[in-house]
C-alpha positions as CSV (number, residue, x, y, z in Angstrom):
1,M,62.9,142.1,71.0
2,K,66.4,142.8,69.8
3,Q,67.7,140.2,67.4
4,E,70.9,138.3,68.4
5,Y,73.4,137.0,65.9
6,L,75.8,134.3,66.8
7,D,79.2,133.3,65.4
8,I,79.4,130.0,63.6
9,Y,82.4,127.7,64.3
10,D,83.7,124.6,62.4
11,S,84.5,121.3,64.1
12,R,88.0,122.5,65.0
13,R,86.5,125.4,66.8
14,Q,87.7,127.9,64.2
15,L,85.5,130.8,63.2
16,T,83.9,130.3,59.8
17,G,83.4,134.1,59.3
18,R,79.7,133.5,59.1
19,T,76.9,134.3,61.7
20,A,73.4,133.1,62.2
21,L,70.3,134.5,63.9
22,R,69.9,133.0,67.3
23,G,67.6,129.9,67.1
24,T,68.7,129.0,63.6
25,P,69.4,125.2,63.5
26,L,72.9,124.4,62.3
27,P,74.1,121.4,60.2
28,E,76.0,118.6,62.0
29,D,79.5,120.0,61.4
30,E,78.9,123.6,62.5
31,Y,78.7,125.0,66.1
32,Y,77.7,127.9,68.3
33,L,79.6,128.8,71.5
34,V,77.8,128.6,74.8
35,V,79.3,129.8,78.1
36,H,78.5,128.8,81.6
37,M,79.6,130.2,84.9
38,L,80.3,128.5,88.3
39,I,80.4,131.1,91.0
40,F,81.7,130.1,94.4
41,S,82.2,132.1,97.6
42,R,85.4,131.8,99.6
43,S,83.6,129.8,102.2
44,G,83.0,127.1,99.6
45,K,79.4,127.7,98.7
46,L,78.0,127.6,95.1
47,L,75.6,130.2,93.8
48,I,72.7,128.5,92.0
49,Q,69.6,129.9,90.3
50,K,66.1,128.7,89.7
51,R,64.7,129.1,86.2
52,V,61.4,130.9,85.7
53,S,58.3,128.7,85.2
54,D,57.7,129.8,81.6
55,K,61.2,128.9,80.3
56,A,61.1,126.7,77.2
57,S,63.5,124.2,78.7
58,W,63.9,123.1,82.3
59,P,61.3,125.4,83.8
60,D,61.2,125.6,87.7
61,M,64.5,123.6,87.9
62,W,67.6,124.7,89.7
63,D,70.7,125.4,87.6
64,I,74.3,126.2,88.2
65,S,75.2,129.9,88.5
66,L,74.3,130.9,84.9
67,G,74.8,130.2,81.2
68,G,74.2,131.8,77.8
69,M,75.1,132.0,74.2
70,A,78.1,133.9,73.0
71,Q,77.0,136.7,70.6
72,A,78.8,137.5,67.3
73,G,82.1,139.0,68.0
74,D,82.4,137.7,71.6
75,T,85.3,135.8,72.9
76,S,84.4,133.1,75.4
77,A,85.6,135.3,78.3
78,A,83.8,138.4,77.1
79,A,80.6,136.4,76.7
80,A,80.8,135.0,80.2
81,E,81.5,138.4,81.8
82,R,78.5,139.9,80.0
83,E,76.2,137.0,81.1
84,V,77.2,137.4,84.7
85,F,76.5,141.2,84.6
86,E,73.2,140.8,82.7
87,E,71.8,137.9,84.8
88,L,73.2,138.8,88.2
89,G,74.4,142.3,88.1
90,L,78.0,141.3,89.0
91,T,81.2,142.6,87.4
92,I,84.0,140.0,87.0
93,N,87.2,139.9,85.0
94,L,88.2,136.7,83.2
95,Q,90.9,138.0,81.0
96,N,93.8,136.3,82.9
97,T,92.2,132.9,83.3
98,S,90.6,130.1,81.2
99,P,87.6,127.8,81.4
100,V,87.9,125.0,83.9
101,F,86.6,122.6,81.2
102,S,85.1,122.6,77.8
103,F,83.4,120.0,75.5
104,R,81.6,119.7,72.2
105,A,78.0,118.4,71.9
106,D,74.8,119.0,70.0
107,C,76.2,121.7,67.6
108,V,77.6,123.8,70.4
109,F,81.0,124.2,72.2
110,D,80.3,124.5,75.9
111,D,82.8,126.5,78.0
112,Y,82.6,126.3,81.8
113,W,84.2,129.1,83.7
114,M,84.7,129.4,87.5
115,V,85.2,132.3,89.8
116,Q,85.5,132.8,93.5
117,L,84.0,135.8,95.3
118,D,85.2,136.9,98.7
119,S,81.8,136.5,100.2
120,D,78.3,135.1,99.6
121,D,77.0,138.4,101.0
122,V,77.2,140.4,97.7
123,P,74.4,142.4,96.1
124,I,72.8,140.4,93.3
125,R,70.4,141.8,90.8
126,I,68.6,138.9,89.1
127,Q,67.3,139.1,85.5
128,Q,63.6,138.5,86.4
129,E,62.5,137.3,82.9
130,E,65.1,134.5,83.2
131,V,65.7,133.8,87.0
132,A,63.0,133.2,89.6
133,E,65.3,133.1,92.6
134,Y,68.9,132.4,93.6
135,R,70.6,130.9,96.7
136,W,74.0,129.8,98.0
137,V,74.5,126.1,98.8
138,D,77.3,124.0,100.3
139,Q,78.2,120.6,99.0
140,Q,75.7,118.7,101.2
141,E,72.8,120.9,100.3
142,W,73.7,120.6,96.6
143,E,73.8,116.8,96.8
144,E,70.4,116.7,98.6
145,M,68.9,118.8,95.9
146,I,70.3,116.5,93.2
147,A,68.8,113.5,95.1
148,Q,65.4,115.2,95.2
149,R,65.6,115.8,91.4
150,L,65.4,119.6,91.8
151,V,68.6,120.2,89.7
152,I,69.1,120.1,86.0
153,P,70.8,116.8,85.5
154,Y,74.3,117.7,84.3
155,T,76.5,114.6,83.9
156,F,79.2,116.3,86.0
157,Q,76.9,117.7,88.7
158,H,78.6,115.6,91.5
159,Q,82.1,116.9,90.5
160,L,81.5,120.6,90.8
161,F,82.8,121.0,94.3
162,D,85.8,118.9,93.7
163,L,86.6,121.1,90.6
164,Y,86.3,124.1,92.9
165,R,88.7,122.7,95.4
166,R,91.3,121.9,92.7
167,N,91.0,125.3,91.1
168,F,91.1,127.3,94.3
169,P,93.6,125.6,96.6
170,G,93.4,126.7,100.2
171,T,89.7,127.0,100.3
172,R,87.9,125.5,103.2
173,L,86.1,122.8,101.4
174,F,86.6,119.4,102.9
175,P,85.1,116.1,101.7
176,F,84.5,114.4,105.1
177,G,82.8,116.9,107.3
178,D,83.8,119.7,109.6
179,P,87.6,120.0,110.2
180,A,86.9,121.9,113.4
181,Q,86.0,118.5,114.8
182,I,89.5,117.1,114.4
183,R,90.6,115.5,117.6
184,G,93.1,112.8,116.6
185,A,96.1,112.2,114.3
186,L,97.1,108.8,112.9
187,F,100.6,108.2,111.6
188,D,102.2,105.6,109.3
189,Q,105.7,104.7,110.5
190,D,108.1,103.7,107.7
191,G,109.0,106.6,105.4
192,L,106.8,109.0,107.4
193,L,107.9,109.0,111.1
194,L,111.2,107.1,110.5
195,D,113.5,107.4,107.6
196,T,113.6,103.7,107.2
197,E,112.4,103.3,103.6
198,A,115.9,104.2,102.4
199,V,117.3,101.6,104.7
200,V,114.8,99.0,103.4
201,N,115.5,100.0,99.8
202,R,119.2,99.2,100.3
203,A,118.4,95.9,102.0
204,W,116.0,94.9,99.2
205,D,118.6,95.7,96.6
206,A,121.3,93.7,98.3
207,A,118.9,90.8,99.0
208,A,117.8,90.7,95.4
209,K,121.4,90.7,94.1
210,Q,122.3,87.9,96.4
211,M,119.2,85.9,95.3
212,H,119.7,86.7,91.6
213,F,116.3,88.2,90.7
214,A,115.6,91.3,88.7
215,D,113.1,94.1,88.6
216,V,113.4,94.9,92.3
217,H,113.2,98.6,91.3
218,I,109.6,97.9,90.1
219,V,108.6,95.7,93.0
220,K,109.7,98.2,95.8
221,P,107.2,101.1,95.0
222,A,104.4,98.6,94.4
223,C,104.8,97.1,97.8
224,L,105.0,100.4,99.8
225,G,102.4,100.4,102.5
226,L,101.5,96.7,102.2
227,N,101.7,94.2,105.0
228,R,103.5,90.9,104.8
229,A,100.6,88.9,103.4
230,A,99.9,91.4,100.7
231,T,103.6,91.7,99.8
232,E,104.0,87.9,99.6
233,A,100.9,87.7,97.3
234,Y,102.4,90.4,95.1
235,F,105.7,88.5,94.8
236,A,103.9,85.3,94.0
237,K,101.9,87.0,91.3
238,R,105.1,88.5,89.8
239,Y,107.6,85.7,90.2
240,G,105.4,82.6,90.6
241,D,104.5,80.4,93.6
242,S,107.9,78.8,93.5
243,F,109.7,82.0,94.5
244,D,111.2,81.6,98.0
245,Y,109.7,84.7,99.5
246,D,110.4,83.7,103.1
247,S,114.1,83.5,102.4
248,F,114.1,86.8,100.6
249,L,112.2,88.5,103.4
250,E,114.5,87.0,106.1
251,L,117.6,88.1,104.3
252,A,116.3,91.6,103.6
253,R,115.2,92.0,107.2
254,R,118.6,90.9,108.5
255,L,120.4,93.4,106.2
256,A,118.0,96.2,107.2
257,H,118.3,95.5,110.9
258,E,122.1,95.4,110.8
259,E,121.9,99.0,109.8
260,L,119.0,100.0,112.1
261,D,120.6,98.3,115.1
262,V,123.2,101.1,114.8
263,H,120.9,104.0,114.3
264,V,117.1,104.6,113.8
265,P,116.8,107.7,111.7
266,V,113.8,110.1,112.4
267,R,112.5,112.2,109.6
268,E,113.0,115.9,109.8
269,G,110.2,117.8,111.6
270,V,108.6,114.7,113.2
271,R,109.5,115.5,116.9
272,E,108.3,119.1,116.4
273,M,105.0,117.9,114.8
274,L,104.3,115.4,117.7
275,E,105.1,118.0,120.3
276,M,102.8,120.6,118.7
277,L,99.9,118.2,118.3
278,K,100.2,117.1,121.9
279,K,100.1,120.7,123.0
280,Q,96.9,121.1,121.0
281,G,95.3,118.2,122.9
282,I,95.3,116.0,119.8
283,S,95.3,112.2,120.5
284,L,98.0,110.3,118.5
285,A,98.1,106.8,117.1
286,V,100.4,104.8,114.9
287,A,98.9,102.9,111.9
288,S,101.8,100.9,110.4
289,S,101.7,97.9,108.2
290,T,104.9,96.7,109.9
291,R,104.7,94.0,112.7
292,E,104.0,95.3,116.3
293,V,107.2,94.0,117.8
294,T,109.3,95.9,115.1
295,V,107.2,99.1,115.3
296,R,107.5,99.3,119.1
297,D,111.2,98.5,119.1
298,L,112.0,101.1,116.4
299,L,109.8,103.8,117.9
300,S,111.2,103.2,121.3
301,R,114.8,103.4,120.2
302,A,114.0,106.5,118.2
303,G,112.6,108.1,121.3
304,L,109.1,108.5,119.8
305,L,107.0,105.8,121.4
306,Q,106.0,107.9,124.4
307,Y,104.1,110.3,122.2
308,F,101.5,107.8,121.1
309,D,98.3,106.8,122.8
310,A,97.7,103.7,120.6
311,V,99.7,101.5,118.3
312,I,97.9,99.5,115.5
313,T,100.1,97.4,113.3
314,G,99.9,95.1,110.3
315,D,99.7,91.9,112.3
316,M,96.6,93.3,114.1
317,V,94.5,93.6,111.0
318,E,93.1,91.2,108.5
319,H,93.3,93.5,105.4
320,S,96.4,95.4,104.3
321,K,96.4,98.9,103.0
322,P,94.8,100.2,100.7
323,H,92.0,98.6,102.7
324,P,90.8,101.2,105.3
325,E,90.8,98.7,108.2
326,I,94.1,99.8,109.9
327,F,93.0,103.5,110.0
328,Q,89.6,102.6,111.2
329,K,91.1,100.5,114.0
330,A,93.6,103.2,114.9
331,A,90.9,105.9,115.2
332,A,88.8,103.5,117.3
333,A,91.7,102.9,119.6
334,L,91.7,106.6,120.3
335,G,87.9,106.5,120.9
336,L,87.3,108.7,117.9
337,P,85.5,108.2,114.5
338,P,87.8,108.4,111.5
339,E,86.2,111.6,110.3
340,Q,87.7,113.4,113.4
341,C,91.2,112.3,112.6
342,I,94.0,113.5,110.4
343,A,96.0,110.6,108.8
344,F,99.6,111.2,107.8
345,E,101.0,108.9,105.0
346,D,103.9,108.9,102.6
347,S,102.7,106.2,100.1
348,K,99.9,105.9,97.6
349,N,98.5,102.7,99.2
350,G,98.5,104.5,102.5
351,I,96.6,107.5,101.2
352,R,94.1,105.2,99.5
353,S,93.6,103.5,102.9
354,A,93.3,106.8,104.8
355,Y,90.8,108.2,102.2
356,R,88.6,105.1,102.3
357,A,88.6,105.2,106.1
358,G,87.1,108.7,106.0
359,T,90.0,110.6,107.6
360,F,91.6,113.9,106.5
361,P,94.6,112.4,104.7
362,I,97.8,114.4,104.6
363,Q,100.6,113.0,102.3
364,I,104.2,113.7,102.8
365,P,105.9,111.7,100.0
366,D,109.1,109.8,100.6
367,Q,110.4,107.5,98.0
368,V,107.7,108.1,95.4
369,P,106.4,111.6,94.5
370,A,102.7,112.3,94.9
371,A,100.6,111.3,91.9
372,T,97.4,112.7,90.4
373,E,95.3,110.1,92.2
374,T,96.9,110.8,95.6
375,Y,96.5,114.6,95.2
376,A,92.8,113.9,94.5
377,L,92.4,111.7,97.6
378,S,94.5,113.9,100.0
379,W,93.3,116.7,102.1
380,K,96.7,118.3,101.8
381,V,100.1,117.3,100.3
382,F,103.4,118.7,101.7
383,D,107.0,118.3,100.8
384,S,108.0,117.9,104.4
385,M,106.7,117.3,107.9
386,T,108.0,120.8,108.8
387,D,105.7,122.3,106.1
388,A,102.8,120.3,107.4
389,A,103.4,121.5,110.9
390,E,103.5,125.1,109.8
391,F,100.1,124.6,108.1
392,L,98.6,122.9,111.1
393,V,99.7,125.6,113.6
394,K,97.8,128.2,111.5
395,F,94.9,125.7,111.0
396,F,94.4,125.2,114.8
397,Q,94.7,129.0,115.4
398,T,91.8,129.4,112.9
399,Y,89.6,126.6,114.4
């Protein structure tokens, strides 16, 4: 058998200029480089392989796509390309990309690379002395294999499909089921359908100035998406139980309604979105933390109320967003399970609620930009309702 020599790295991942015969133990402060490959198809399936029964480690266990030691002189990319060709007979090019994650452990640096193939129907030539068989699995199949203890227990094994979705945006990999089953759409109101958050902001600023309390710029984003009870609890925690929240709320409401009585602003692209969804046969519901009487009044005067088959509001639920109750009730009012509904939201608390309910959350930020958390919890994030509508037109054509 051909002897393999491996480069030795120091703890800063710098080459020491020395090599060692593969299998040679290293002292604690020296490292080899190991590369791993995660191969997905465009349809969202992961290529996995089963190790042969005479492997020294993890025999007969299913593994991720492949892995191997970087030989002396190899870069990480070159080593990964070589391993893919040797074990599977596939030619890939990693020169314009980088590993999706890396870590240091047990005298090795581990690099994990990821590629997407156009299809899972590609000719694969397995390295029979290493690989017993291979197969393509979707996320559900992968999780079932993990539960059955058939997979090598990587600490990150449950995160692989999420990593794929983040690294290859636009792939059809969804966390809550089959998007072809979407039959309903649930909408927040303030800051999403209606451009009322700017009005409320001005009212809160004016009320805070009149009542002589500070930090309203911190309070406003924290309360986005909360109902009255949750907002009052937040004020009590921040300013103490003696704070006259009722007076503040009444003043802010009066100031906001003075402006809204003149004009109810509708956000750009909303009418077009509602018209398009209705033509697609999608049932529509409102899921707003605002009181029912206010929601119905504003939507009616804005000329939007007639589009909706159901209206669920903050005074109809026990728990405020980010609890999932309001979206669960809105879906039920349409006669649909949440996993058959898109949920449109502008706020972080709203996206948390929609995600926990099991919908397909779409965020269209208003006052506060999308954060890392809400990107992770959202099916899609768009800058405007118009952009969201353009996506959904193409989506419904596909499905």
